[in-house]
C-alpha positions, 0 to 999 in steps of 0.5 A: 664202812659204807659210802654216804647214803648207801647203808645196804654196803653195811650188811657185808662189813657186819657179815665179815665180823659175825663170821669172825665172831662165830668162827674164830673168836667164840671157839678161842681162848686167848692170852691177851690183846697181842695173841687174840690179834695174832689168832684172828689175822691168821684166821683171816688169811688162812680161813677167811681169804684161802678156804672160805668159798663165797657165792658172790665170788662164783663158789670161789675162795678170795685167793683164787678169785684174785689170782684168776682176776690177776691172771686175766689182766695178765692176758689181757695186757699181752694181747694188747 
């Protein structure tokens, strides 16, 4: 999950996994593998991408951050 020789990068992946375990997996009762797969996928899309703010993204959700990035890119392309 990290670049070779960059062990500090693994912390980001570990934090995401911890969030999934604490906020979704430990609070859910899945019927089977496929149910778990679907519910975890929904959690990632609905909660992690659209509801949880991140300090490293200027207290925006990942979806908001990406939307703003694309808008800035569009403006930059119009101005060139």
